[in-house]
C-alpha positions, -999 to +999 in steps of 0.1 A: -168+043+007-147+018-012-123-002+009-093-018-007-064-041+004-032-054-009-038-086+009-011-101+031+023-099+013+050-124+023+084-108+027+106-134+044+143-131+038+159-150+009+196-156+015+194-132+044+179-104+024+142-094+023+127-089-012+113-055-002+125-030+023+099-004+015+065-002-001+058+027-025+022+036-029+008+057-057-027+071-053-045+090-080-078+109-079-094+108-113-126+124-100-138+160-104-140+165-066-115+160-038-113+126-022-106+115+014-080+087+017-071+067+047-041+044+046-035+017+073-004-006+072-001-038+092+026-063+099+021-099+109+032-108+145+024-144+151-013-148+144-020-111+150-019-081+126-003-051+142-010-016+128+021+005+123+008+031+097-023+052+099-026+082+077-056+103+066-055+130+040-075+147+013-064+143-024-076+171-047-093+164-079-070+152-107-040+149-084-016+121-073+000+113-040+031+093-036+040+076-003+068+053+009+065+030+039+089+008+058+082-028+050+110-049+066+086-075+081+081-112+073+045-103+061+027-070+058-006-056+044-019-022+035-056-012+035-071+019+018-104+035+025-113+061-001-144+084-005-149+078-042-145+049-067-125+073-089-094+068-067-069+043-080-042+027-058-010+010-070+017-004-047+053-016-054+079-031-031+114-017-034+146-035-024+173-018-003+188-003-034+155+013-044+148-011-073+112-023-079+105-059-068+079-076-089+071-100-059+053-071-043+036-054-072-001-046-068-016-026-096-049-008-093-068-036-109-053-061-084-061-042-052-089-062-037-121-048-021-127-059+014 
């Protein structure tokens, strides 16, 4: 099963405002069969990663799932375990007004295997 990660994304405040307040995740299943998807989100606390998101669901063939997660931490990371390589994951940070933040843009080709 492919395992993917955004890597640790720094989100420290600039002028008192964090670049991203939420992380929007777009997951598409381009396979001809359903795919299992597990999402785990972590924030950095000192030297430890603390899990604060854990979600498991099935994505039908040819469909897309959109998720939005709280991201108001100094650093955070999302990991994805999928049952087929035909699943693509894209993630974008959004500021408090809902605008996309390019600092936290991770397109499918940039999501790293781990």
